[in-house]
C-alpha positions in Angstrom: -1.2 9.3 18.6 -2.8 6.1 19.3 -1.9 3.2 16.8 -4.6 1.2 16.3 -3.5 -2.4 14.8 -5.6 -4.5 12.4 -7.9 -7.4 13.2 -5.6 -10.4 12.2 -4.9 -13.8 14.2 -1.9 -14.8 15.2 -1.1 -17.2 12.6 -2.2 -14.7 10.0 0.7 -12.2 11.7 2.9 -15.2 12.1 3.0 -16.1 8.4 2.9 -12.8 7.1 -0.5 -12.9 5.6 -1.8 -9.3 4.2 -4.8 -8.4 4.3 -4.8 -6.8 0.9 -5.5 -9.7 -1.4 -4.0 -9.2 -4.7 -6.5 -8.5 -7.4 -8.1 -11.2 -9.0 -7.5 -9.9 -12.4 -4.2 -7.2 -13.1 -5.7 -5.8 -16.4 -6.6 -2.0 -14.8 -3.1 -1.4 -14.6 0.3 -1.1 -16.8 4.0 -0.3 -16.0 6.1 1.4 -18.9 9.3 3.8 -18.8 9.5 3.8 -14.5 5.6 4.9 -13.9 2.8 3.0 -13.2 -0.6 3.4 -14.7 -3.9 2.8 -13.3 -7.3 2.9 -14.6 -9.6 4.1 -11.8 -12.4 2.6 -13.4 -11.2 -0.6 -13.4 -9.4 -1.0 -10.1 -12.2 -2.3 -7.8 -10.2 -2.1 -4.4 -9.7 1.7 -4.9 -13.1 2.7 -4.8 -13.5 3.8 -1.7 -11.4 5.6 0.9 -9.0 2.9 2.7 -9.1 1.1 0.1 -6.3 -0.6 -1.3 -4.6 -2.6 -3.9 -1.3 -4.3 -4.3 0.5 -4.1 -8.0 2.8 -7.0 -8.4 4.6 -8.8 -11.5 4.1 -7.4 -14.8 8.3 -6.2 -14.8 8.1 -3.7 -11.9 11.0 -3.6 -9.6 9.4 -3.8 -6.4 6.1 -4.4 -5.0 3.5 -1.4 -4.0 0.7 -0.8 -2.3 -1.6 2.0 -3.7 -4.0 3.2 -0.6 -7.1 5.7 -1.4 -7.0 7.9 1.1 -9.4 11.0 2.0 -10.5 13.8 -0.2 -9.2 11.6 -3.2 -5.9 11.2 -3.1 -3.8 8.2 -3.5 -0.9 7.1 -1.7 1.6 5.0 -3.5 4.2 2.8 -1.4 6.8 -0.1 -1.6 5.5 -2.8 -0.1 7.9 -4.3 2.1 8.5 -2.9 5.5 11.8 -1.9 5.8 11.8 -4.2 9.5 11.0 -7.5 8.0 10.4 -7.1 4.7 7.0 -8.1 4.9 4.1 -6.5 3.1 2.1 -3.5 4.6 -2.0 -2.7 4.4 -4.1 0.3 5.3 -5.8 0.4 8.3 -9.4 2.2 7.9 -10.0 5.4 9.1 -6.8 6.0 10.7 -4.1 7.3 7.5 -1.6 4.5 8.4 -0.3 1.5 6.9 0.3 -1.5 8.8 3.4 -3.9 8.2 1.1 -8.1 8.8 3.6 -9.0 10.6 3.4 -9.9 14.4 5.4 -6.7 15.5 2.7 -4.1 13.7 5.2 -1.3 12.5 3.2 1.0 11.8 3.6 4.3 9.3 2.1 7.4 8.7 0.8 8.8 4.7 4.0 10.4 4.4 5.7 7.0 5.0 7.3 7.9 8.6 8.0 5.6 11.2 4.6 6.1 13.8 5.3 2.8 16.2 7.4 -0.3 15.6 10.7 -1.6 16.1 11.9 -0.1 12.9 13.8 3.6 12.0 13.3 3.6 8.5 10.6 5.0 6.8 8.4 3.3 3.8 9.5 4.6 0.1 6.7 6.3 -1.1 6.2 7.5 -4.6 4.6 10.2 -6.1 1.0 9.8 -7.8 -0.5 11.9 -10.1 -4.4 12.0 -11.8 -4.9 12.5 -14.9 -8.3 11.2 -17.0 -9.7 9.2 -14.0 -6.0 7.5 -14.2 -3.3 7.2 -11.6 0.1 7.4 -12.6 2.4 6.8 -10.1 6.2 7.5 -11.0 8.8 5.2 -9.3 11.5 6.9 -7.9 
């Protein structure tokens, strides 16, 4: 599989600046009892395929990135590359996520490494849909 790299400047990569920005408003999600509930009607970053939102704060034990995949499937990952701990971003049109650092470690939808220096997969979390809400169960 040929890996496509996100277009990022060397400075963005050196500084570890992710392409996926933090949402301006966090009112579209909540965290209770080990589960994140995301209201799809309010989650603007998830309205199209390859869209993503970063979920941080609100008592979460880890940063999470939620990605809208093909066929209205969603993947949730710990937003921490297993090589250097930097954030990851979806790579449009590839069904992969990639570390925002210089090494560009790339993972498939299952969180498995397909290119890069790390050997450890990303931690993934199950996502279910119920009444236009996504439920992410942290495991």
